[in-house]
C-alpha positions in Angstrom: 0.0 0.0 0.0 1.3 3.5 -0.8 1.3 6.4 1.5 -1.5 8.2 -0.4 -3.9 5.3 0.3 -3.1 4.8 3.9 -3.0 8.5 4.9 -6.4 9.4 3.6 -9.0 10.6 6.1 -8.5 10.6 9.9 -7.7 6.9 10.3 -4.3 7.3 11.8 -2.3 7.4 15.1 -1.2 11.1 14.9 -3.0 12.4 18.0 -1.6 9.5 20.1 1.9 10.0 18.7 1.8 13.8 19.4 0.5 13.2 22.9 3.5 10.8 23.6 5.8 13.4 22.0 4.6 16.1 24.4 5.3 13.7 27.3 8.8 13.1 26.0 9.4 16.8 25.9 8.5 17.1 29.6 10.6 14.0 30.4 13.6 15.3 28.6 13.4 18.8 30.2 13.1 17.3 33.7 16.8 16.4 33.5 18.4 19.9 32.9 15.7 21.7 35.0 16.7 19.6 38.0 20.4 19.8 37.3 20.7 16.2 36.1 22.2 17.0 32.7 20.7 15.4 29.5 18.3 12.5 29.5 19.3 8.9 29.0 18.9 8.8 25.2 21.1 11.8 24.9 23.8 10.1 27.0 23.5 6.8 25.1 23.7 8.5 21.7 26.6 10.8 22.7 24.4 13.9 22.3 23.2 13.0 18.7 19.6 13.1 19.8 17.7 13.1 23.1 14.0 12.4 23.8 13.3 16.1 23.5 14.9 16.0 20.0 12.8 13.0 19.1 9.7 14.9 20.1 10.5 18.0 18.2 11.4 15.9 15.2 8.0 14.3 15.4 6.2 17.6 15.6 8.0 19.1 12.6 8.0 16.1 10.3 4.3 15.4 10.7 3.7 19.2 10.6 5.4 19.4 7.2 3.2 16.5 5.9 -0.1 17.9 7.2 0.6 21.6 6.5 1.5 20.8 2.9 -1.7 18.9 2.6 -3.6 21.9 4.1 -1.8 24.3 1.7 -2.8 22.3 -1.3 -6.4 22.2 -0.1 -6.9 25.8 1.1 -4.8 27.5 -1.7 -5.4 31.1 -0.8 -3.1 33.0 1.6 -5.9 34.3 3.6 -7.5 30.9 4.3 -4.1 29.2 4.9 -2.6 31.7 7.3 -5.9 32.3 9.1 -6.2 28.5 9.8 -2.6 28.5 11.0 -2.9 31.5 13.3 -6.2 30.4 14.8 -4.6 27.1 15.7 -1.4 28.5 17.3 -1.8 32.0 18.5 -4.9 32.0 20.9 -3.6 29.2 23.1 -0.1 30.8 23.1 -1.6 34.2 24.0 -3.6 32.7 26.9 -0.6 30.9 28.3 1.7 33.9 27.9 -0.8 36.2 29.6 -1.3 33.7 32.5 2.4 33.4 33.1 3.0 37.2 33.0 0.0 38.2 35.2 -0.8 35.2 37.4 2.3 33.1 37.8 4.8 36.0 37.6 3.4 38.0 40.6 3.4 34.8 42.8 7.0 33.8 42.0 8.8 37.1 41.5 11.4 38.2 44.0 10.3 41.8 43.3 7.6 43.6 45.1 4.3 43.6 43.3 4.7 47.3 42.5 8.2 46.8 41.1 7.0 43.8 39.1 4.1 45.6 37.5 6.0 48.7 36.8 8.9 46.8 35.2 8.8 47.0 31.4 10.0 43.4 31.2 6.6 42.2 32.5 5.0 43.6 29.4 7.7 42.7 27.0 7.0 39.1 27.9 3.7 39.4 26.1 5.6 39.6 22.8 5.9 35.8 23.0 2.3 35.8 21.8 3.4 37.0 18.4 6.6 34.8 18.2 9.0 37.5 19.5 11.0 35.5 22.1 11.4 37.0 25.5 12.5 34.3 27.9 12.5 36.0 31.4 10.0 37.7 33.6 11.4 40.2 36.3 12.6 38.3 39.3 10.9 35.1 38.4 12.7 31.7 38.8 16.0 33.5 39.2 17.2 31.0 41.9 16.2 27.9 39.9 18.9 25.4 38.9 18.4 25.9 35.2 18.0 29.7 35.4 15.2 32.2 34.9 13.9 30.9 31.6 10.1 30.9 32.0 9.1 28.8 29.0 12.1 27.5 27.1 10.2 25.4 24.4 8.7 28.6 22.8 11.8 28.9 20.6 10.3 26.3 18.3 7.2 28.4 17.5 8.7 31.1 15.4 10.7 28.4 13.6 7.5 26.5 12.9 5.8 29.7 11.6 8.7 30.3 9.3 8.1 26.8 8.0 4.5 27.7 7.3 5.7 30.7 5.3 8.2 28.6 3.4 5.4 26.1 2.5 3.2 28.9 1.2 6.0 30.6 -0.8 7.0 27.2 -2.4 3.3 26.6 -3.3 2.9 30.1 -4.9 6.1 29.5 -6.9 4.5 26.2 -8.1 7.4 24.2 -6.8 5.3 21.8 -4.8 4.9 19.4 -7.7 6.5 16.0 -8.3 8.2 17.3 -11.4 10.1 20.0 -9.5 10.3 18.7 -5.9 13.4 16.6 -6.7 15.4 19.5 -7.8 14.2 21.5 -4.8 15.2 18.6 -2.5 18.8 18.7 -3.9 19.0 22.4 -3.2 17.5 22.0 0.3 20.0 19.3 1.2 22.9 21.3 -0.1 21.8 24.4 1.9 21.4 22.3 5.0 24.9 20.9 4.7 26.4 24.3 4.2 24.5 25.9 7.1 25.2 22.9 9.4 28.9 23.2 8.7 28.8 26.9 9.4 26.7 26.9 12.5 26.5 23.3 13.8 24.0 23.1 16.6 25.5 25.6 19.0 23.4 28.6 17.9 19.7 29.2 17.6 20.0 29.0 13.9 22.0 25.7 14.1 19.4 24.2 16.5 16.6 25.2 14.0 18.2 23.5 11.0 17.1 19.9 11.8 13.5 20.8 12.5 13.2 22.9 9.4 14.7 20.1 7.3 12.4 17.6 8.9 9.4 19.9 8.0 10.7 19.9 4.4 11.0 16.1 4.4 7.4 15.9 5.6 6.4 18.2 2.7 8.4 16.0 0.3 6.7 12.9 1.6 3.2 14.4 1.0 4.1 15.5 -2.6 5.4 12.0 -3.4 2.8 10.1 -1.3 1.8 8.1 -4.4 5.3 6.7 -4.8 6.1 5.9 -1.2 5.3 2.3 -0.2 4.5 1.6 3.4 5.6 -1.9 4.3 6.7 -3.4 7.6 9.7 -5.0 5.9 11.0 -1.6 5.1 10.4 -0.5 8.7 12.9 -3.0 9.9 15.4 -1.8 7.4 14.8 1.8 8.5 15.3 0.8 12.2 18.5 -1.0 11.4 19.6 2.2 9.5 18.8 4.3 12.6 20.9 2.0 14.8 23.9 2.0 12.4 23.6 5.8 12.1 23.8 6.3 15.8 26.6 3.8 16.1 28.7 5.4 13.4 27.8 8.9 14.6 26.0 10.2 11.5 22.4 10.2 12.8 22.1 13.8 11.5 21.9 12.2 8.0 20.0 9.0 8.8 17.2 10.9 10.7 15.9 12.4 7.4 15.6 9.0 5.7 15.3 6.1 8.1 13.7 7.8 11.1 11.1 9.6 9.0 10.1 6.4 7.3 9.5 4.8 10.8 7.4 7.8 11.7 5.3 7.3 8.5 4.7 3.7 9.3 3.8 4.3 13.0 1.3 7.0 11.9 -0.3 5.4 8.9 0.9 1.9 8.4 -0.1 -0.1 11.5 -3.0 -2.5 11.3 -4.5 -1.2 14.5 -5.2 2.6 14.5 -6.0 4.6 17.6 -7.8 7.2 15.6 -10.4 7.9 18.4 -7.6 9.0 20.7 -7.7 12.8 21.1 -10.8 13.2 19.0 -12.4 15.3 21.7 -9.3 16.8 23.2 -6.0 17.2 21.2 -3.8 17.8 24.2 -0.2 17.9 22.8 0.0 21.6 22.0 -1.4 22.7 25.4 1.0 20.3 27.1 3.9 21.6 25.1 3.1 25.2 26.1 2.7 24.5 29.8 5.0 21.6 30.7 8.2 23.7 31.2 6.5 26.4 33.3 5.0 23.7 35.6 8.5 22.2 35.9 10.0 25.5 36.8 7.3 26.2 39.4 8.0 22.8 41.0 11.7 23.6 41.2 11.0 27.0 42.7 8.5 25.6 45.3 10.9 22.9 46.5 14.0 25.1 46.4 15.5 22.9 43.7 15.1 19.8 45.9 12.6 17.9 43.8 13.9 14.8 42.0 14.0 14.6 38.2 11.4 11.8 38.4 8.8 13.6 40.5 9.4 16.8 38.5 8.5 14.8 35.3 5.4 13.0 36.8 3.8 16.0 38.5 4.4 18.4 35.6 3.0 15.8 33.1 -0.2 15.4 35.1 -0.5 19.2 35.5 0.1 19.9 31.8 -2.5 17.3 30.8 -5.0 19.2 32.9 -3.9 22.5 31.4 -4.2 20.9 27.9 -7.8 19.9 28.6 -8.6 23.4 29.8 -6.9 25.0 26.8 -8.9 22.7 24.5 -12.2 23.8 26.2 -11.3 27.4 25.8 -10.3 26.8 22.2 -13.6 25.1 21.4 -15.5 28.0 23.0 -13.5 30.5 21.0 -14.1 28.6 17.7 -17.8 28.3 18.5 -18.0 32.1 18.9 -16.1 32.7 15.7 -18.5 30.4 13.9 -21.5 32.1 15.4 -20.1 35.5 14.5 -19.5 34.4 10.9 -23.0 33.0 10.6 -24.5 36.2 12.0 -22.5 38.2 9.6 -23.6 36.1 6.6 -27.2 36.4 7.7 -26.9 40.2 8.0 -25.3 40.3 4.5 -28.3 38.4 3.1 -30.7 40.9 4.6 
């Protein structure tokens, strides 16, 4: 069966996979936030990839596949970017506002007057529009990791740039099977050049792998008719991943072998957990709130909490926050729909 046939409709494992990925992010972050270094996968692979890296890879690869599908369906810039912004910005704005004006006042070492008069409190709201501001005045300054309020937000401007990239390529008519191969050669060449220039030490270097994985996801969607999904190939891909890690070139193998494994897990299994997350898609809310909960736990315990308890408690709390964000999001979408219907009715009159 090819990828086109098995990826039609909603009969897939994507919601479950993204939920697990969100948990992996919290698990991976529990190590540095409690001064325990990198997680076990990062140690085993000599820093080639950790569980947080696996999770981010999952989000960006599937994102490339699904966003490319959305682009080809919506076509117009207005519909495309409206759909993207409605999905990302409202939950981000709610979490950012809550951290600045509820969490911040409780955990700052400043007086309330100093905190609310400090320009840094209001600069933090820029995170809602993908302008990264990591600290709030006097908040989490004594924590082991430092004062970063919500570290994972760095991926969101990178993700939105990927959305823009997808739209530009579509408008240039490059998202076609006849042209995508040439585009892939150019993308790989650019990746190699930038990786050699920046490595993974800078923000740009850290963004290279997610952006390339997003592109690979787009590539897989465009060539979905030609990609066969077979369990025999999965074993070959898994062996390739192991060899890549062993020989220390996982940065190459991840784009070929690991992504094929992800395709099979999402679309190729006989048993699909398509009902999981049908009412509440929790991964984004968990991603937005996991780190702040972990920092709060470190602050409340004077950095005495273990890595394990930090992970468990923050995961439970972020699931609850994810449910709440989903409820708010559904309420918001209902209001938008009602407003649109009211406007259409007024126009008819």
